Each structure stands twice: as C-alpha cells, then as structure tokens.
N, C-alpha and C positions, 0 to 999 in steps of 0.2 A: 343865749345859743352859741358858743366860741368863733368868733372871725376866722381861724383856722378850716371849723366847718362848712363856715356857710361857703368859705373861698371855695375848696372842695366841692360844694354841692354845686356853684355857682362854673366849674371845671368839668363836669361829667354834662353841665346845659350845654357850657360853649363846644366841647367833645364830641358827644355823642345826642345832641338834643335839638329837640326843633323845639319853635320858639314860634310864633305865628297866629294868627284870626281867624277867623271861621266862621266863611258864609254860607247861612242853613237858610233855605228856599222854604223848608219843610212847612210850615206854619203858613203861605201861600198858596202850597199847593192843595190844601186844605180846608181851606176861608179861615184860616182860627184867625191869618195876622194879615196885614195892609202892604207889609215891607220887609227884607230881610230880615234877618238878626246878626248880628258878630258877637263872633263870643273870643276870649282871648284865650290860649288854648299852649302848655307846656307838653311835651311828651318825648321819653327816651326811649334804644330798643338798644339792650346790652344781655348777654349772655352776664356778669357778673349780677346775680341776684344779690346778696348783700347789697352792693350799690345802689342802686332801686329798691328795696327796702328802706336803706335807711330814710332815704330822700321821701317813701311817704308816710313813715317813721314824723319823718319833721315835720314835714308840711301838709300831710292831709294825702289828698286823690287815693287812684285807683293804682294798683300793679298788677298783672296778670303774666302766666307763663302763655307767650304767644304761639309759639309751634314745640316739637317736642327738641328738634333739631333745624339751628339758623341754613341759612345759604351757604355758610362761612364756615360753619366748626358743626362737632357732631352734639355739642352740648346745647342744652338749649335756649330759645331769646326773651326775652323778660323783656316786658311794657309798663312805661309810669305816665299815666293822664292823669290831667289837673286841667280844670277849666273857668271860664268865665270869673268872679270873683274871690276863689280862692288863689287861682293863676295869677291874676295882678297882684294880688297880698305876697306870695312867693317872689313875685319879679321884682315888683320895689326893693323885697328884703337882699336880692341876689344881684339887684343891680351896679351899685361900686360894684361889685367883684368881676363880673358878666366881661369880653374880651370881644369875641365874635361875635356874640348874639347880641350885645349891648342896644345896636339898632332898634331891633326887631322888636325888644323888651319895651321899650322906650314908644314904641308905635302902640303896645298892646295896653301900655300906662295912661296916652292919651285918650284911646278909645276907654276903659275905664276909667277917665275925669269926664267923657261926654258922656260916658254912662252916669253919671250922677250926678250930670250938672238937672239944674235946677226946668230948664229947654225940655228933655228928657223926663224927668219926675214925671211932664202932664201928660205924657201918652199915658191909654191905657180907655179903658172904658170904648173900645171899639175905633179911639184915635190912633191915626196912622202916626208912625212918627216925620216931626216936620221935615223938610224938603233938605233944610239947614245940617240939617244932623244924617239923615239920611247920605247924605255927598259927602259931610264929611269922614265920618264911619267907613262908605266903598271908597273913601280916599286913603284912607289908612290900609286895608283889608292891600289894595291896589300896590303900596309901597313896598309890603311884607310879601306880596304877589312878586315883585322885582327883584328884590334883594335873593327872595330862593330860589328865581329862574335864574341869575347869574352864577351861581354857585353848581351849573349842574354840567 
C-alpha cells in the first residue's frame, strides 16, 4: 500500500472520523459475562461514497448508506465502521499519519495490547476479568470520553 494512500485515509479519520473505545454492558445484562467488554472502534460518516468504499476495500469493515439524505445535504450519508482487532490493526497502520486523532488511536492500541496480554488470556470458562485489567480498560475508556467531551 502506498504511503500517500495511507496518509489520505488517515486524513479521512482525522477530519471525518471517530476513534474510540466502546464499553458494552450487554453480556452482563444477560448474565453471559461478569464484567463489561471494551471494543476498539473506528467510524467515519460522510457523503462521499468512493472515499468510504476505498477505506472499506483496504481495511475491511462495514460501510453502508445510512440515510437517504443527510441533515447537511440532499445527498445520501455513508457510514463506515470497524472494531476490535481489525480496528486496532488499522489504527496501527494509520498511527504515524494521524494528527488530530493520534491520542485516541494510541489509547485504542493500549487496549488491544491489554487484551492480548497473558493476564487477559487467562480469562474464560466463567472467570471474570482481573480487577487490574478491568480498571485499566475502564481508565482507557474514560480518557477517550474526556477527549471527546472537550471537542463539543
């Protein structure tokens, strides 16, 4: 992949994207797990379908037409999403070219490193996440929430 293409896609993320950590309580609500789950996520929304399609073609993930008309234009709005390991792999490639979303990307990559740690690998068979891992992941999630709240 050309560096110019990677830089272009990083610019899409910086300008039109969301980079964050999603905290999910669904498993806890349905008694499937004992602690929340945390997911790396990239989302981009824009009216330029070819740019969104290029992102999906290169990195995988999902893209779809979100609405017939966006609130800013009479043109359709397209949405791209990728999460978990795929999002982390994408962020690792984009990281050197990100400017605005670099901190969020770094926090997502820290989450991925924690998920792949030996401590996290011991989880399963009804065992809950270690309190240390849970606190660490929640702290990463809170840091991103603070970054996002400052942008409003």
